[in-house]
N, C-alpha and C positions, 0 to 999 in steps of 0.2 A: 373410401380406403383412407388408412392415417395419411398415406403416402400425400394422397390429394388433398387432405386436410392441410397439410404441411406446406404443399406447394401453394396453396392457396392465399397461407400467410405472407410465403416468400414472393410470389408473383405481386402482390400489394406492395409490395419495397422496391420493385426496381423501377417503378416511376418516380418514385420520392427521390431513388437515387440520380436517375436522370436529371430529377428536376433541382436538385442541388447540385450537379455538375452545373449545371447551367449558370443557377445566381453565384455560383464564388468564383465565376469569370465577369460578373456584372462589377463595371466602374463605381457603383450608387456602394454596393454591399462590400467592395474590398476600401472604400473610404471610411466605412463604420468598421473600425477594427474587432470590436467586442461581437458583433455580428458574423463578421467573417471568420475569426477564428471557431466558435461555435459550429458553423457551417462547416467549414475543415473538418473539422473534429467528425461531422455527423457524417461527411462523407467518405471520409478514411474507416469509418464501424459499417456504415452498408457496403462499403466495397467488398469488404471481408464475405458479408452477408451473399453478395450478387455472385463472387466466384463459389464459395459453397455451393450457392443452387444450382451454377453450370454442371457442378461435377455431378450434383444428389440428379439432375435431369438425365446426364450423360449415363449415369450407371441404373438409372430405373429406363432408359431406353437400350440398353445394354440387354435389361433383363427381357423385354418383349423380344429383341430380336433373336437374343438367343431361344426362348421357347417357340418363337415362330421357325424356326429352323430346327430344331426338335421335331414339330409339326411335318412337316413340309420334307424332311430331308432323309434319302434311304442311305447314303452313302455313309458308313461305319466310321469312317476319318474325320468327315465332318460334322458326324453329330458328338464324335468324342468331345473334336473342338468347341462345337456348342455349349455340351457339359459343362467342362472346365470355366467356359465363359460366366456362364450360369452360375455355379459354385462361387466365383472369384465376386460375382457381383454380387449375391445373395448376403456373403463374407464382409461386404464393404457395407451394406447399408446402416447394419444397427450404429454403428459409430460414427457412420457421416450424420444421421439423426440425430444422435446424442450431441455431435459439433453443433450442428443446426440449432437446435433446441436452445442450446448454453447462450450462443450468437443471440437470439432472438429475446433472450431476457435481458431488459433495459441494465447494463452494468453502471456502477459505482461511476460517476462524472468525473469523481478526486481521482481514480486509479492511474492516470497515466502521469499525476502530477511528481513533483518530487517531493521531499517528505525532511521535515523538522522534525529532530526527535529530542525529547528531552529524559534523563535520566537520572530520579534521585533516590538517594540512601534514605528509605524508610526506617521502621522498630529494626533497633539493634545496635545503634549506637555507630563505632568504629567498625563493626564487621559490617554493617551495614554501608557504608560508605564504600569498603574493602571490597563488596559485592557488586556496589553499583558500578565502579573499576575493571570487576570481569566481565559485567553485560559489557560496557563500552568497548573493552576489548574483543570478545565474542561478535559484536555488530562489525569493528570496523574489519577482523579477519572474514566475515563472510561479506562483507561491500568491495573487497579484494577477488574473493574469489567471482563474485557477479560483474568486477569492471567499473564499481562504481564509485563516485568522487567524493570523499567527507571531508567537509569543515567543521571546524568548530568554534561556536559564536562566542559562549562563554563558558568559564567551570570554576567551580569551588573545589580546592581539593579536603579530603578529611584529615585528620591529624593524624593518622597512623598510615595514610596512603589513601587509595580510591578517591571518590569524589562524593563527596555531598548530595553536589548536583553538575551535570554537565550536559550542555545542549548542543545539537549540531544539526548542519544540512547535509542530506544525501542525495548526490545528482545523479540521476541516471535512470535509465528506461524503465517505466511503470514501477518506478520506486514505493510510491506510495500505497499503488495495490499489493504488494509482497511485504509491507514491513508494519501495514496496519496492522495487521494479527498478531502484534508484537505489545501494544495496548492490554495496559493492566498491571495487577502486582504481582511480581516474580519473588515466589519465596524459596530460600537457601538452607539448609539442614548439613552442617559441616561442624567441625571443632575450631573456634577460632586460634589464630597464633597465638593470643593471650590469654586463654587457657590452660590452666596449668594443671585440673581436673582431669582432664580429656573426654569432657562432657561434650556432648552435640549441642550445641544452640542453634537457636531457631530465629533468620532473621530476615529482612525483606526491602524489596527495591520496588518503586514504580517507573513504570516506563510511558510515556506519551507519546506517541505517534502523529505527528501532524500535517495536513498536505500542505503544501506550501502556496502560498496564492499567488496569481501575477495581477498585475496591476490591474486591470480592469474589472477584475473579480471585487474588488473593494473600493469604495468611496473615502478618501481622506480628505481633509482638508487640512492639508501640509502647515499651512499658515497659524495653525492652532500646535503645532504642535512644540513644546519647548526644550530643548537641546541644551545639553553640559558635556562639557569634554574633561578628561582628567586622564593623568599619567598612567598607564598600565603597571600593574605588579608584575613579580616572577623575571624569568628567566627571559634571556633575549638581547641583553647588550647593554648598552648604555643609551641608545636609542628610547628603548622600551621605558624607562625612567625618567628621560629627561624630556621627552617631546611628550603631548597632550596628544595621545591619537585615539586613545578608548573616548568613547559618545553613549551618553547616557539620553533616553529622550524618554517625554511624558506628556502623555495623549490622554483627554477626556473624551471617553465614547461612550454612548448610551446604548444600551442593547435594547432592540429593537422586539423581543420577542418579551424581558421583563419591564419595560420601559425606566431601569435602572439605570444610573450614572456611574459610572465608576473610571479610575486613573489607571491606566497603564503603564507600570514603568518598565523599560526594556536596556538595556547594557550590552553593549558589544566591544571586545576588545580583539577580533581575530587576526587583525594584521596590522600593517604599521602607519598605513595610509587611513587617515580621518577622513576622504571621503568615499573612501570604502566601507568602511565599519561604518558612515552614516547609512549607505546603502540598504547593507544588510540590516540594521537594525530596520529599515524602513520594511524590507522584506520579512521578518520576524513579527511586525506589528500587523503587517495586513495579513499573514496568517493566520495571528492570534485572534483577529477580528473575524477573519472567512470563518476558522473554526467553531468560533462562538456562535456565529450566525445560521452556521449549519448543525449546532447542538439538535434541533426540533429534527432534523433529517435524519440523523443518527439515533433519536430517541425514537422515532417511526420503526427502523428499522428492527431497535431492542423490543418492541414490543411483539411485532410479528415473531421473531425468530427465538425459538427453545434452547437451542445451544448457546447462544451469543459468541458464536466464532468471530465475529468480526462486528460488534457492537458501538465500540468506542467506550463503550464503560472501563472507566479507568479505575475504579475500584472493586473491581472482579479478580479474585486470583484466579489467575491462568495458569501459574505451569510453579512445580517446584524441580529443587537442583538440589538432587540427595547427594552426597560424596561420599559417606560411607558404603553407601551401597552402589554407587556409580550409577544412578540413576536420575532420569530425566520423566516427569510424568507431565504432560499438559491437558489439566482438568476439563476443560472446556469437550474433548473426544477422547476421551479415555485413552489416550497414548503415552505408551510406556516403552522405552528403550535403556541399555544397560550402555552408552557410550557417551558417559558425563564429559569425558574427556576432550574426545573427538568433536562433541555438539559445541563446546567452549570455545575450544578453534575455530569456530566458523560453521561448523557442519552441520544446519538446520534446516537445511533445504528439504530433508525429507518431512521433516515435524510440518512446516509450512505445507509442503503438498498435500498432505493429511487432512490439515485446516479448507484449504481452496477446494478438494471434494467434498467436503461435508459444507462449506458454505455452497457451493452447485447446488447440489443435491436438494437443500432448502430454498434454492432460488428458482429450481426446476419444479419443487414443490407449491411454492408460492402463485408461480403464474400459471400451474394446471397446464402444462403442454404435454 
């Protein structure tokens, strides 16, 4: 039976859950921070599965007991209670099995991480920079709705407003697992403010969402980092202009996949505190290298999946924002809605939910559960 097959998979994980529970209390494991964090993550994931298994077994037992009662009981009132219990349990089974199957499919190990988001104006000149600014505002509004924190690392303003480029970190619960769907080319169709003939122009901006790497995710020889300091420009009073709080790091890194060495250049002017800017520049360096080293993992996903829901392919055109029609279209899942104004005010969750459903369907198909 299907439920016995599913229970068989679950039963095998119960012993592993108990084993990991013992390991994370072992002083030798606690001393190895990298292993301890990895096992803690595995324990939390297995805990969800074990909890779901307990409910599943309880519902299956409820079905058996209700059926036995209907076969043996003559009292009409008791039979009615048993019938109601049987109906309730049978209704719960399909959604519970779907929930368990998704828990059994290996999740992206990076989903729980914070995210570094990079938005760059693409084709379209000043209008592309304005659109990049609109996308940034959209994400700020969305993060406020989610209760997430945003910290801007660096930005370059467009000549007519908006941003040629803006890089920021988003901190909160399962940030990367949610925002990773935003990676790609975002296209806008609208009449620019500079257009005198009222013609609709098409511009684009690229969004890259990277998982923020922890210290133990990436090995960096900090002695080989070259640091420069400089005065931050822009608003912020006398301190910004007179104190060298901005930092710039250069690091030569050898790509383990291609074998090619490249110099990485990162600037950070986020705060007026130079040590804090140094730490944040280091975080971005770790995340950049982590992302590069995991590109093979992303490419493997891309080769398996047909809809490219979250492949990490940043050259793919993923969404069109049509202002004359007030329309948003996500090309990966043929999702179209006509509430562009609300969408640009951060109400993007419905679109993300549809993308998550599409990806979950693919994951289940791949795992053949």
